[in-house]
Backbone bond lengths (Angstrom), bond angles and torsions (degrees), N, CA, C in turn:
res aa  C-N    CA-C-N  psi(-1)  N-CA   C-N-CA  omega(-1)  CA-C   N-CA-C  phi
1 X - - - 1.445 - - 1.530 108.76 -
2 X 1.302 114.28 -49.00 1.491 120.53 -177.11 1.528 109.66 -61.37
3 X 1.308 115.79 -36.32 1.470 121.00 177.81 1.477 112.99 -64.74
4 X 1.328 117.10 -39.46 1.477 122.14 178.77 1.556 110.42 -63.80
5 X 1.304 114.95 -41.44 1.476 119.43 179.93 1.519 108.12 -66.83
6 X 1.308 118.58 -40.77 1.464 121.99 -178.64 1.552 110.19 -64.40
7 X 1.279 117.93 -31.40 1.494 120.48 178.14 1.532 112.31 -85.20
8 X 1.328 116.48 -31.05 1.435 121.14 -176.65 1.514 112.80 -74.11
9 X 1.321 118.03 -43.56 1.449 123.16 -177.17 1.528 113.58 -58.82
10 X 1.305 121.06 -45.60 1.493 118.25 176.01 1.562 113.05 -64.38
11 X 1.292 115.23 -35.11 1.478 118.40 178.84 1.544 109.75 -64.50
12 X 1.323 116.10 -45.75 1.464 118.76 177.49 1.529 111.66 -61.49
13 X 1.344 114.99 -44.89 1.463 118.78 176.80 1.526 112.97 -57.20
14 X 1.332 115.02 -43.14 1.461 121.24 179.71 1.505 110.36 -62.21
15 X 1.325 116.21 -43.42 1.495 121.74 179.88 1.497 111.68 -59.93
16 X 1.373 117.79 -49.14 1.434 121.37 178.94 1.516 114.54 -64.91
17 X 1.353 115.97 -32.87 1.450 120.39 176.04 1.491 111.40 -66.19
18 X 1.353 116.25 -42.51 1.469 121.37 179.43 1.531 110.61 -64.86
19 X 1.351 116.94 -41.82 1.505 118.35 179.79 1.535 109.09 -64.95
20 X 1.312 116.60 -41.77 1.428 120.72 -178.42 1.506 111.20 -61.94
21 X 1.333 116.78 -45.02 1.452 121.63 178.60 1.529 111.59 -62.88
22 X 1.291 117.69 -39.56 1.488 121.21 179.08 1.509 108.72 -64.70
23 X 1.327 119.25 -45.44 1.454 123.07 179.67 1.509 110.40 -59.51
24 X 1.318 117.24 -46.15 1.428 121.79 -179.40 1.540 111.31 -61.53
25 X 1.302 115.81 -41.78 1.468 121.11 178.48 1.533 111.06 -62.37
26 X 1.330 116.30 -41.61 1.480 120.39 179.33 1.519 111.52 -66.15
27 X 1.341 117.72 -35.77 1.452 120.44 176.46 1.517 111.36 -66.12
28 X 1.314 115.84 -42.66 1.479 120.44 179.77 1.485 110.33 -65.14
29 X 1.333 117.82 -41.54 1.502 121.14 179.27 1.518 109.38 -65.63
30 X 1.317 117.76 -41.01 1.464 117.65 -178.54 1.537 110.94 -68.96
31 X 1.321 117.56 -31.00 1.460 121.97 175.12 1.530 110.17 -65.74
32 X 1.341 116.58 -42.12 1.428 120.48 178.01 1.533 111.88 -62.94
33 X 1.339 116.21 -40.01 1.459 120.04 178.99 1.547 109.32 -65.52
34 X 1.337 117.33 -40.98 1.442 120.96 179.68 1.561 110.56 -61.36
35 X 1.307 115.51 -41.05 1.468 120.70 -179.57 1.505 109.43 -68.37
36 X 1.331 117.76 -40.67 1.438 120.74 176.98 1.543 112.50 -62.15
37 X 1.322 115.05 -40.30 1.472 118.20 178.58 1.528 110.93 -67.52
38 X 1.334 115.60 -38.44 1.476 118.98 178.64 1.550 111.18 -65.48
39 X 1.309 115.04 -38.36 1.499 117.06 178.48 1.508 111.98 -67.37
40 X 1.344 116.32 -38.59 1.460 119.07 175.88 1.559 111.42 -60.11
41 X 1.333 113.40 -45.30 1.486 118.69 177.54 1.475 111.03 -60.86
42 X 1.352 118.21 -44.57 1.450 121.57 -179.54 1.520 111.52 -61.15
43 X 1.310 118.38 -41.88 1.462 123.15 -179.49 1.539 107.57 -64.81
44 X 1.341 118.55 -43.14 1.436 121.51 -178.84 1.521 110.11 -63.01
45 X 1.350 117.53 -44.76 1.458 121.85 179.98 1.559 111.24 -63.80
46 X 1.329 113.77 -37.82 1.470 118.57 178.10 1.563 111.45 -64.29
47 X 1.309 115.57 -38.54 1.462 119.44 174.65 1.540 110.67 -63.20
48 X 1.317 116.44 -43.72 1.460 120.03 179.75 1.518 110.72 -61.65
49 X 1.307 115.86 -41.48 1.492 120.61 179.20 1.517 110.56 -64.73
50 X 1.335 116.59 -41.58 1.455 120.63 177.09 1.555 111.81 -61.49
51 X 1.332 116.13 -40.91 1.477 120.63 178.99 1.532 109.25 -64.98
52 X 1.276 117.40 -44.44 1.476 120.15 -179.97 1.523 110.89 -66.37
53 X 1.325 118.60 -37.66 1.432 121.06 177.46 1.556 110.85 -64.85
54 X 1.337 114.64 -37.94 1.449 118.57 179.16 1.506 109.99 -67.39
55 X 1.334 118.07 -42.57 1.462 120.61 177.60 1.539 111.47 -62.04
56 X 1.313 117.19 -38.08 1.454 121.83 178.19 1.562 109.27 -64.98
57 X 1.284 116.67 -43.07 1.452 120.25 177.47 1.506 112.51 -60.66
58 X 1.377 113.70 -44.12 1.475 120.47 177.95 1.526 111.54 -59.28
59 X 1.332 116.75 -41.16 1.450 119.37 179.54 1.555 112.63 -68.07
60 X 1.334 115.83 -36.11 1.466 121.89 178.20 1.534 107.49 -64.27
61 X 1.333 116.73 -42.41 1.437 120.44 -174.86 1.560 111.33 -69.78
62 X 1.316 117.19 -29.64 1.421 120.68 179.58 1.552 112.95 -74.53
63 X 1.327 114.16 -27.43 1.470 117.59 -178.94 1.506 113.95 -77.87
């Protein structure tokens, strides 16, 4: 019986360690995706600002 417990405990520990590592990896990957999406949005907004700035300059030059 003691031998079974000695073999079972490391297996359980290994299982929980693997699950914990997988969860942590998923959180890190989702954070990277969020950052990537935010950067894409930032780039898009910057392009829109540049377009509006150009239109404003064009209007100033016509006046």
